[in-house]
N, C-alpha and C positions, 0 to 999 in steps of 0.2 A: 485834394486829388481828383483829377483827369488825367485818363489815362486813353488809349486808343487802340484798338488788335481790328487785323484786317485778315479778312477770311478770304480772299481771292474775291470776290464782288462785291467789296466794299468796306468801310470802315465804320463802326459802330463808336461811339464812345462807353468809357470803361467807364463806371463812376466804383468809388473805393471810401472807403467813410467808414466812423469808428461809431458803435453800436455797442451797446452790451459790452462784454468780451472780445468782442470780433473788429479784426482792424482795417481787415476788409472781406469785403464779401458779395457776390454779383450774383443776378441768374439773366439769362442768354433769351434768346429767345430767334435764331437765329434762319433767315431765311431758307428753304427749297433749296437754293443750290449750293448751302455757303454747308450742307447736314452733310456731303461726304468727312469734308475734308478743313479743315480748320486749321489758324495759328496766335496765338493770344504771344507778345510780350511783355510785362511787367516790367520796369524798371523802382528803386528804389523801394523796397519794400518792406524793412526790415525786421526779415523775422529772426527772431532770437532764440536763443538757444530755452528748449521745452514747451515753445510754440506749434501747433499746430495747419497743416495747408488738410483742407478737409477737400475734396474733390465729387462732383456728381455730373456723370455722362450719357453717354446712347454711343456705345460702339454701333461704323455705319454699315452695314449691314454684305457690303464690300472692303472690311476692314482687311488691312494688308498690316500694321501697324501705327502706333502712334510713341508720342515721351512726353514725358512729363522732365523740365528741368531745374535745378536750384541751383542758384549759387552767385557766386560777384558779375558777373558779366556771361555771354555768349563763350568767348574761351575762355571761359572760367568755371567751370561746373563742378560741384561739388558729390550730385547727386542726378545720374543721366537712368531716368528708368522709365525701359521701352519692351513694353508687348510684343511680338511679332507672333502674324498668328501664321508665315508658311516662314520661317527661317528654315536658311539651307541646310546647315547642320545640323538641325532638332525640332525640328518642325514649330509646335508655337513651343515656345517658350518666353518666358520676361531676363529680359538683359536691364544689366547694371554697371553702368562705368559711371567715369567721374573723365576733367577736360582738365586736363591744366595748360596755361601756355599756346593753345590753338590744340592739344596736342593730345589724340584716347590713351587713356591707359588700359590697363589689360580686365579686358569682362567679365561680370559675376553673372552667370545663366544659371537662372531659375525652371524648375519644370513644372515646380506647381500652374498651373495656369486656367485661375477662374475669371478669366473672360469669356467671352462667348457674342458672337457678332451677331446684331440685331436686339442685342439689350444692355437695358440701362447697367450703372455699377458705380456704388459708389466704391471711395478710396479715400485712406489716409498716411498723410507725410509727416513727422515727429521727428522734428531735430533737437537732434538730442549732446551733442556737441559733439563727443566723442562721431556719433552716428545717427545716420538716417534710421529713423525707423516709421518700414512702408506696409499698412494694417492692406490688403488684401479684401475685393469685396465676399470668397469663402471666410473671413477673419481669421486667414495665419497672418502671419508675418516675417517681413524680409526683414537685414538689418544689412543695411551698408555702409564703409564703412568712410569718416571724416577723412577721405587720402589729402584731403589739402588743406585741414586742420581749422575751416572758415569758425568765424565765432560769431559772425549773421549773414546770412542769404540776404541777399540786396535781388535778386534776379530770379523770377518766377517763368522759364515759358511752358506753353504747350501746345502740341500741338498733333495731326496725323490723322488717320481716320477715326473720326468721332466729334460728335456733338456737346459741346460743354455746356451739359444743364445749370451749374452752381458753382464754386470756390467762395471757400473762409478761409481765414487766417485766425488764427486766436492762440 
């Protein structure tokens, strides 16, 4: 399967394949112009209950926010995970939410904020059926309910002020 991702400075091929236990795995080397803000959208992911999405990235030196979305499409998101470095209400905060038929639901705000500007990070999201379990870079865990009762995640997007180094789903 070949998809593509855009960074505002061009479209690059995204390779997805099955290797060992990973269904999707990719490594990126973006150009300097693409290192501050990036966007990636993948359809037909087929992330099942029990699968884990692992993400490695580097936060931009001037980051405001970035987001990881899992769902069935851009208007039907079971998990919207968004670290905000300068939220007007709470300062540095992680916002989790869901989107149904294009409308946002109520936010869950987490004040444990293990992301730093200019720093690399690793995180993972496990789809457990009734919840999404997010393991943060400091090994703390956020649980967010599967409000949309998704049985499978077919859509993943990542965007914002960071450079995606790699991701994998198994």
